[in-house]
C-alpha positions in Angstrom: 0.0 0.0 0.0 1.4 3.4 -0.9 2.1 6.0 1.8 -0.8 8.3 2.3 -3.5 5.7 1.7 -6.2 5.5 4.4 -7.7 2.3 5.7 -11.2 2.0 7.1 -11.5 2.2 10.9 -11.3 -1.3 12.3 -12.3 -0.6 15.9 -16.0 -0.7 16.8 -16.7 2.8 18.1 -18.8 1.3 20.8 -15.6 0.2 22.6 -14.2 3.7 22.8 -16.0 4.7 26.1 -14.7 1.6 27.8 -11.1 2.3 26.7 -11.4 5.9 28.0 -12.6 4.6 31.4 -9.7 2.2 31.6 -7.2 4.9 30.7 -8.6 7.3 33.3 -8.4 4.6 35.9 -4.7 4.3 35.0 -4.5 8.0 35.6 -6.0 7.4 39.1 -9.0 9.6 38.6 -10.9 9.6 42.0 -14.4 10.6 43.1 -14.6 14.4 43.7 -11.8 15.3 41.3 -12.3 17.7 38.4 -11.4 16.6 34.9 -11.2 19.2 32.1 -11.4 18.0 28.5 -9.3 20.5 26.4 -10.5 20.2 22.8 -10.5 22.1 19.5 -12.5 22.1 16.3 -10.8 18.9 15.0 -11.4 16.6 17.9 -13.7 13.7 17.4 -17.0 14.1 19.4 -16.9 10.5 20.5 -13.5 11.2 22.2 -14.9 14.2 24.0 -18.1 12.4 25.1 -16.2 9.3 26.1 -13.7 11.3 28.3 -16.5 13.1 30.1 -18.6 10.0 30.7 -15.6 8.0 31.8 -14.7 10.7 34.4 -18.3 10.8 35.6 -18.4 7.0 35.9 -15.4 7.2 38.2 -17.1 9.8 40.4 -15.3 12.9 39.1 -16.7 16.1 37.8 -16.0 16.9 34.1 -16.4 19.7 31.6 -15.0 20.7 28.3 -13.1 23.7 27.1 -13.2 23.9 23.3 -10.8 26.2 21.5 -12.1 28.1 18.5 -8.8 27.8 16.8 -6.9 24.6 15.8 -3.5 24.4 17.5 -0.9 23.5 14.8 1.4 20.5 15.1 4.0 22.4 13.1 4.0 25.5 15.3 5.1 23.9 18.6 5.1 26.1 21.7 2.4 28.5 20.6 0.3 29.2 23.7 -3.4 29.1 22.8 -4.5 29.2 26.4 -2.9 32.1 28.3 -4.6 34.7 26.1 -8.0 33.4 26.9 -9.1 35.1 30.2 -9.9 32.6 32.9 -8.8 29.5 30.9 -5.4 29.1 32.6 -6.9 29.6 36.0 -9.5 26.9 35.2 -6.8 24.5 34.1 -4.7 25.2 37.1 -7.6 24.4 39.4 -8.3 21.0 37.7 -7.0 17.7 38.8 -6.6 16.1 35.4 -6.6 17.7 31.9 -7.3 15.5 28.9 -5.9 17.4 26.0 -6.1 16.5 22.3 -3.4 18.8 20.9 0.3 18.9 21.8 0.9 21.1 24.9 4.6 20.4 25.0 6.7 23.6 24.8 3.7 25.8 25.6 3.8 28.1 28.6 0.4 27.2 30.0 1.5 23.6 30.5 4.4 24.6 32.8 1.9 26.6 35.1 -0.5 23.7 35.3 2.2 21.1 36.2 3.7 23.5 38.8 0.2 23.8 40.4 0.1 20.0 40.7 -2.2 19.2 37.9 -2.0 16.1 35.8 -2.0 16.3 32.0 -2.9 13.4 29.6 -2.3 13.9 25.9 -4.3 11.9 23.4 -3.6 12.4 19.7 -4.1 9.0 18.0 -6.7 7.3 15.9 -9.3 5.0 17.4 -7.7 1.8 16.1 -4.5 2.6 18.1 -6.1 3.3 21.5 -6.4 -0.2 22.8 -3.2 -1.5 21.3 -0.9 1.4 22.5 -2.3 1.5 26.0 0.7 0.8 28.3 1.2 -2.8 29.3 2.2 -4.0 32.7 5.7 -3.1 33.7 5.9 0.0 31.5 6.2 2.5 34.3 8.9 0.6 36.0 10.9 0.2 32.8 10.5 3.9 31.9 11.6 5.1 35.4 14.6 2.8 35.3 15.6 4.3 32.0 15.0 7.8 33.2 17.2 7.2 36.2 20.0 6.2 33.8 19.6 9.3 31.7 19.2 11.6 34.7 22.6 10.5 36.0 24.3 10.3 32.7 27.6 12.2 32.4 28.5 11.1 28.8 26.4 9.4 26.1 27.1 8.1 22.6 24.9 7.1 19.6 26.6 4.9 17.0 25.4 2.9 14.0 27.2 0.9 11.3 26.5 3.6 8.7 29.0 6.0 10.3 26.8 7.6 12.9 28.8 8.6 15.9 27.2 11.3 18.1 28.5 12.1 21.5 27.2 14.5 24.2 27.3 15.2 27.9 24.4 15.3 30.4 23.4 16.7 33.7 22.6 20.4 32.9 18.9 19.8 32.1 16.0 17.8 33.3 15.0 14.5 31.7 11.4 13.6 30.9 9.7 10.3 30.9 6.3 9.1 29.6 4.9 5.8 30.8 1.4 6.1 29.5 -0.6 7.5 32.5 -0.9 10.9 34.2 -1.1 9.3 37.6 1.1 11.6 39.7 0.7 15.3 40.7 2.5 17.5 38.3 3.0 14.8 35.7 2.4 15.1 31.9 2.0 11.9 30.0 0.8 10.4 26.7 -1.8 7.7 26.0 0.5 5.2 24.4 3.6 6.3 26.3 6.8 4.6 26.7 9.5 7.1 26.1 12.5 8.7 27.9 14.5 11.7 26.8 17.4 13.9 27.9 18.8 17.2 26.7 22.5 17.5 26.0 24.5 20.1 28.0 24.9 23.3 26.0 27.6 23.0 23.3 28.6 19.4 24.1 26.9 17.5 21.3 29.3 16.7 18.4 29.9 14.1 15.7 27.9 12.7 12.9 24.4 11.3 12.4 23.5 9.4 9.3 19.8 9.0 8.7 18.8 6.0 6.6 15.8 4.9 4.5 13.4 3.5 7.0 14.1 6.0 9.7 11.2 8.4 10.1 10.6 12.1 10.3 7.4 12.5 12.3 7.6 16.2 13.0 6.9 18.4 11.0 5.6 15.7 8.7 5.1 11.9 8.8 7.5 10.2 6.3 9.8 7.3 6.0 13.1 8.6 4.7 13.8 7.4 1.2 17.5 8.4 0.9 20.4 8.9 3.4 20.9 12.2 5.2 24.4 13.0 6.5 24.3 15.4 9.4 27.4 16.9 11.0 27.2 18.3 14.6 29.6 20.7 16.2 29.3 22.5 19.6 25.7 21.4 20.0 24.4 22.5 16.5 24.0 20.8 13.2 26.5 22.5 10.9 25.6 20.6 7.7 22.6 18.5 6.4 23.6 16.8 3.2 21.7 14.3 0.9 18.8 14.2 -1.5 15.2 15.1 -1.1 14.9 14.2 2.7 17.9 16.4 3.5 16.4 19.3 1.6 13.0 18.9 3.4 14.7 18.9 6.8 17.1 21.8 6.0 14.5 24.0 4.3 12.0 23.5 7.2 14.6 24.6 9.8 15.8 27.5 7.7 12.2 28.8 7.3 11.8 28.8 11.1 14.8 31.0 11.7 13.8 34.3 13.3 16.8 36.1 11.9 19.8 35.5 9.6 22.0 34.5 12.6 19.4 32.4 14.5 20.7 28.9 14.8 18.3 27.6 17.4 16.4 25.4 14.9 19.6 23.6 14.2 20.5 22.9 17.9 20.4 19.3 19.2 17.3 18.9 21.3 16.0 15.9 23.2 17.6 12.5 22.8 16.4 9.2 24.1 14.6 6.0 23.2 11.2 4.3 23.0 10.2 1.3 25.1 6.6 0.4 24.2 6.3 -3.1 22.8 2.7 -2.5 21.7 3.9 0.0 19.0 5.5 -1.1 15.6 7.8 0.7 13.2 6.0 -0.6 10.2 2.6 0.8 11.0 3.2 3.8 8.7 3.6 1.2 5.9 0.5 -0.6 6.9 -1.8 2.2 7.7 -0.4 5.2 5.9 1.4 8.4 6.8 -1.6 10.3 8.2 -0.3 12.0 11.3 -3.1 10.7 13.5 -1.8 7.2 13.0 1.8 8.0 13.8 2.0 10.6 16.6 2.5 8.2 19.5 3.3 5.0 17.8 6.3 6.3 15.8 7.9 7.9 18.9 7.5 5.1 21.4 8.1 1.8 19.5 10.6 -0.2 21.5 14.2 0.1 20.5 13.9 3.3 18.4 16.3 6.2 19.1 14.5 9.5 18.9 16.8 12.1 17.6 15.6 15.7 17.6 16.6 19.3 17.0 15.3 22.7 18.1 13.9 23.9 21.5 15.0 22.7 25.0 12.6 24.6 27.3 11.0 21.3 28.3 14.2 20.4 30.0 14.6 23.8 31.7 16.5 25.5 28.9 15.9 28.9 27.3 15.9 27.9 23.6 12.5 28.6 22.1 12.0 27.9 18.4 9.3 26.5 16.2 12.0 24.9 14.1 11.8 21.4 15.5 12.2 17.8 14.1 11.5 14.5 15.7 13.3 11.6 13.9 13.0 8.0 15.2 16.0 6.0 14.1 16.3 2.2 13.9 19.1 -0.3 14.7 21.1 2.1 16.8 23.6 1.4 19.6 23.5 3.6 22.6 26.3 3.8 25.2 25.8 5.7 28.5 28.8 6.3 30.7 30.7 3.5 29.0 27.8 0.9 29.3 25.9 -0.4 26.2 22.3 0.3 26.9 21.0 -0.6 23.5 22.7 -2.8 20.9 21.6 -2.3 17.3 18.0 -1.5 18.4 17.8 -4.2 21.2 18.0 -3.4 24.9 20.8 -5.1 26.8 19.3 -4.2 30.2 16.5 -6.6 31.0 14.9 -3.9 33.2 14.1 -2.0 30.1 12.3 -4.8 28.3 8.5 -4.8 28.7 6.5 -7.9 27.7 4.1 -7.3 24.9 0.4 -7.9 25.5 -1.6 -9.5 22.6 -4.7 -7.3 22.3 -6.5 -5.1 19.7 -5.8 -5.9 16.1 -2.6 -7.7 17.0 -4.3 -10.3 19.1 -4.0 -13.8 17.6 -7.2 -15.7 18.3 -5.5 -19.1 17.5 -2.7 -18.4 20.0 -5.0 -17.1 22.7 -7.0 -20.3 22.6 -4.0 -22.1 24.1 -3.3 -19.6 26.9 
């Protein structure tokens, strides 16, 4: 099937409310809490209704704030909340916010988390809800990985194609997503399973070679079709060479420069890996390159290394830019403080390996009869 083709929805929509209730249970929604559904003009009504009903079934109070604008996935960090009088105060007073557009990098998210609110992001298609939901052991594996990155002094990314990127850590916060906003002040993602760190300023250097089969999932969703050779010096990409894919990446970043000497879009941003065994690299090939089918899955599939460039405010830095790329890479080896954490896309630490649960469209009825 060609990229871009769209398959019919396979999930019976009648199952969606039950999935929302299970997810909110994972987020530890309790009687008497307040849940705000933060939506916009593009959100499916069945998602909004399911979130409200699920919260009420758990004894919580719920209401919706619907934005009259559509927050753009290619303009990260634009704050669509703070300018609406009363909206930020309402979100800060809520216990859980279920949001359907990316809040990462936006100022309002920082205020809500600081106030102790929990934020759950959902940005995937109905067919992916059940399958991506975090399996048992995910939180433990993610926190173990986060601890490694939080204490990392030096890290290295290598691959047989000549990739050899090195950087130092400790200056900025790490972040971890395990699939449930179950703690005060925690942001998470339905379909989580991701850990990331930000390199110390000016320390990233080396070479990254992107290969066909690696993916660019921000600003667009696309398997790379030709190699891209990236050189990094003092924390910034100094050259991006190759064919069409190199030009797409380079032109996107150039267009997001705010001045001729603005290099922030070319800075190395968050680096880390996915741990979710429920996600699969080949889903873009199966289900098309529609963003809704790839936002969580492509970032969290187990063994991918997520390379990115652009802002670092999520880690506590001051670099704000809308020039941002997320690029999951396959078959990488990751070395942290001299220890191999991942060997050609496979975890060497058993504490990072989460057992896959057969459910959703990946369930095998023949196999399940013998369980």
